[in-house]
C-alpha positions in Angstrom: -4.6 -9.9 42.3 -5.7 -13.1 40.4 -5.5 -13.3 36.8 -6.8 -16.0 34.8 -6.3 -17.1 31.5 -9.4 -15.4 29.9 -8.2 -12.2 31.0 -4.9 -12.5 29.0 -5.5 -11.3 25.2 -3.4 -13.5 22.9 -0.7 -11.8 20.8 -1.9 -10.2 17.7 -1.2 -7.6 15.0 -1.1 -3.8 15.8 -1.4 -0.7 13.7 1.5 1.4 15.0 1.1 3.9 12.1 -1.2 4.9 9.3 -0.5 7.5 6.6 -3.0 9.1 4.4 -3.0 12.1 1.6 -4.1 15.4 2.8 -7.0 15.0 0.2 -8.3 12.3 -2.1 -10.2 12.7 -5.4 -13.2 11.0 -5.6 -13.4 8.1 -8.3 -9.7 7.8 -7.9 -7.6 5.1 -6.0 -7.1 5.8 -2.3 -3.8 4.9 -1.1 -3.1 4.5 2.4 0.2 3.5 4.3 0.0 1.1 7.1 2.7 0.1 9.5 2.0 -3.1 11.3 3.6 -4.2 14.4 2.8 -6.7 17.2 0.8 -6.7 20.4 2.8 -6.9 22.8 5.7 -5.6 20.8 7.9 -8.6 21.9 5.5 -11.0 20.4 6.3 -12.8 17.1 3.4 -13.7 14.9 3.1 -16.4 12.3 0.8 -15.9 9.1 -0.2 -12.4 9.1 -2.5 -11.8 5.9 -0.5 -9.6 3.3 -2.5 -7.0 1.4 -1.0 -5.1 -1.5 -1.7 -2.3 -3.8 -3.0 -4.8 -6.3 -5.2 -6.6 -3.9 -6.5 -6.4 -0.3 -7.1 -10.0 0.0 -9.9 -9.4 2.6 -7.1 -8.1 5.2 -8.5 -4.4 5.2 -11.6 -2.9 6.7 -12.9 0.5 7.1 -15.3 2.2 9.6 -16.6 5.7 8.7 -18.2 8.5 10.7 -19.5 12.1 10.0 -17.7 14.5 11.7 -19.2 14.8 15.1 -21.3 12.0 15.2 -21.0 9.1 17.6 -22.0 6.2 15.6 -20.6 5.2 12.2 -22.6 5.2 8.9 -20.4 2.7 7.1 -18.5 -0.4 8.2 -16.7 -3.2 6.3 -14.9 -5.6 8.3 -11.7 -7.7 7.6 -12.7 -11.1 6.0 -9.1 -12.5 5.4 -8.6 -16.2 6.1 -5.1 -17.3 6.7 -4.6 -20.9 6.1 -1.4 -22.7 4.9 -3.4 -25.1 3.0 -5.2 -22.6 0.9 -1.5 -20.8 0.0 -3.0 -17.3 0.9 -0.2 -14.8 0.9 1.1 -14.1 4.4 4.2 -13.0 6.3 5.9 -13.4 9.5 6.5 -10.6 12.4 9.7 -11.5 14.6 9.8 -9.9 18.0 10.2 -6.3 17.7 9.8 -5.9 13.7 7.3 -3.9 12.0 6.2 -3.9 8.2 5.1 -1.1 6.3 2.6 -1.8 3.5 0.8 0.3 1.0 -2.6 -0.5 0.4 -5.5 0.7 -1.8 -8.9 1.2 -0.3 -11.2 2.5 -2.8 -13.1 -0.7 -3.2 -13.9 -0.2 0.5 -15.6 3.0 0.1 -19.3 3.2 0.0 -20.7 4.2 -3.4 -22.5 7.3 -2.5 -19.4 8.7 -0.7 -19.7 12.6 -1.5 -16.9 15.4 -1.4 -16.1 16.7 2.0 -14.6 15.3 5.1 -15.3 11.9 7.1 -13.8 10.2 10.1 -12.3 6.8 9.6 -10.5 3.9 11.4 -8.6 1.5 9.5 -8.8 -2.1 10.3 -6.4 -4.9 9.5 -5.9 -8.4 10.2 -7.8 -11.9 10.0 -10.7 -12.8 12.4 -10.8 -12.9 15.3 -7.3 -10.9 15.5 -8.0 -7.5 14.3 -6.1 -4.5 14.8 -7.7 -0.9 14.7 -6.1 2.3 14.0 -7.0 5.6 15.9 -9.7 7.8 14.5 -8.7 10.1 11.8 -10.0 12.5 9.4 -10.3 11.8 5.5 -11.1 14.5 2.9 -12.3 14.0 -0.2 -12.9 16.4 -3.6 -14.5 16.2 -6.8 -12.0 15.7 -9.7 -11.1 18.5 -11.9 -12.0 18.5 -15.8 -8.4 17.5 -16.6 -8.4 14.6 -14.0 -11.9 13.5 -15.3 -10.4 13.6 -19.0 -7.3 11.5 -17.4 -9.5 8.9 -15.8 -11.7 8.5 -18.8 -9.0 7.8 -21.2 -7.7 4.9 -18.8 -11.0 3.6 -17.7 -11.3 0.8 -20.1 -7.8 -0.5 -19.4 -8.7 -0.4 -15.8 -11.9 -2.2 -16.0 -10.6 -4.6 -18.3 -7.8 -5.3 -15.4 -10.3 -5.2 -12.7 -8.6 -2.6 -10.6 -5.8 -0.1 -10.8 -3.5 -2.5 -8.5 -3.9 -4.8 -11.3 -3.8 -2.4 -14.0 -0.1 -1.6 -13.4 0.6 -5.1 -13.9 -0.8 -5.7 -17.2 1.2 -4.8 -20.3 0.0 -1.4 -21.9 -1.8 -1.9 -25.3 0.2 0.7 -26.9 3.8 0.7 -25.2 4.8 3.9 -27.2 2.4 5.9 -25.2 3.7 4.8 -21.9 5.3 7.7 -19.9 6.1 8.6 -16.3 4.2 10.9 -14.3 5.4 14.5 -14.0 3.0 16.1 -11.6 3.4 15.5 -7.9 -0.2 16.4 -7.8 -1.5 13.6 -10.2 -3.8 11.4 -8.3 -2.6 8.8 -10.5 1.2 9.5 -10.1 1.7 6.0 -8.0 0.3 3.7 -10.3 1.6 5.2 -13.5 5.1 5.4 -12.2 5.2 1.9 -11.0 3.6 0.8 -14.3 6.5 2.6 -16.0 9.1 0.8 -13.9 7.6 -2.4 -15.0 6.4 -1.9 -18.5 8.8 1.0 -19.7 11.1 0.8 -22.4 14.5 1.3 -20.1 16.2 -1.3 -18.3 16.1 -0.3 -14.3 19.7 0.6 -14.5 18.8 3.4 -17.2 15.9 5.1 -15.1 16.5 8.4 -14.1 16.1 8.3 -10.2 14.6 11.8 -10.6 11.3 10.4 -11.8 10.6 9.3 -8.2 10.1 12.9 -7.1 6.5 12.8 -7.8 6.3 10.4 -4.8 5.9 12.7 -1.7 3.5 12.4 1.1 1.8 9.2 1.8 4.3 7.7 -0.9 7.6 9.0 0.7 8.7 5.5 1.9 7.8 4.0 -1.4 9.8 6.5 -2.9 12.9 5.2 -1.0 12.2 1.7 -1.5 11.7 2.4 -5.3 15.1 4.1 -5.3 16.9 1.2 -3.5 15.6 -0.9 -6.5 17.4 1.6 -8.9 20.5 1.5 -7.0 20.3 -2.3 -6.9 20.3 -2.3 -11.0 22.3 0.7 -11.4 25.2 -0.2 -9.0 25.0 -3.2 -6.9 28.0 -2.6 -4.8 26.4 0.6 -3.5 23.1 -1.2 -2.7 23.9 -2.5 0.7 24.9 0.7 2.2 21.7 2.3 0.6 19.8 -0.3 2.1 21.1 0.0 5.4 20.2 4.0 5.4 16.4 3.2 4.0 16.2 0.4 7.1 17.3 3.3 9.5 14.8 5.8 8.0 11.9 3.4 7.5 12.3 0.0 9.5 9.1 -1.2 8.2 10.9 -1.5 4.7 13.3 -4.0 5.9 11.7 -6.9 4.3 11.7 -5.1 1.0 15.3 -4.1 1.1 16.2 -8.0 2.1 13.7 -9.2 -0.8 15.9 -6.8 -3.3 19.3 -8.1 -2.1 17.7 -11.5 -2.8 16.6 -10.7 -6.1 13.0 -11.7 -4.9 11.0 -7.8 -4.8 7.7 -7.6 -6.3 9.2 -5.3 -9.0 11.9 -7.9 -9.8 9.2 -10.5 -10.1 6.7 -8.3 -12.2 9.5 -7.3 -14.6 10.3 -10.8 -15.0 6.9 -11.7 -16.0 6.0 -9.0 -18.3 
């Protein structure tokens, strides 16, 4: 059998894992955990686009179907441009590595999305190298009255910041009102907690690790990553051992653990620039 160069796909990213919440609340942030690998797995990839909870940077797309239908009713394709001259945030995947990223995709959803279930495929990359997830179910519900009131109270701050991702980096107008979330069912528990860790009154070495208990489900890996941040602040001598445990449990967090060790994690940067 003859194989031509045209038959061989160039190496590119693959989505080896996608984690979603059992149910999302309309009007609130929609966090998705993605684990990026390379295809083929032994390939080393340079300058992959780097989205974050604060900014998708064109690296994430979404395709939606109504359950049981063959044709999607909505699609938003990735538009990222990875150019070293533009200084766009990017990262490298060495052979065999994976990278876990948490992204917030509510800005991609259609404005007329209603409560109920849809099927979705998540897209990642920079054209023409786009990775697609498998098709999975996403469920949405209307907010409760308490949730509506909570969102309404924050709306002026969030709109001024531009998004929930950017809001968590902005100093609170009244620091005395800043408090960590206590409800594991709070749809704002992740941004509230991260904002508290960045702008709260305590130094990281004084933060109670029990506060991270609200981060289950899609945020479970991030809970371990944030716990490592607290260990590094509280007991630097114990950090190396804890980081190895985190890497073993979640290989996609290796880059985060290495950044903490170097004093260059996103949390350290945000606290240093508050």
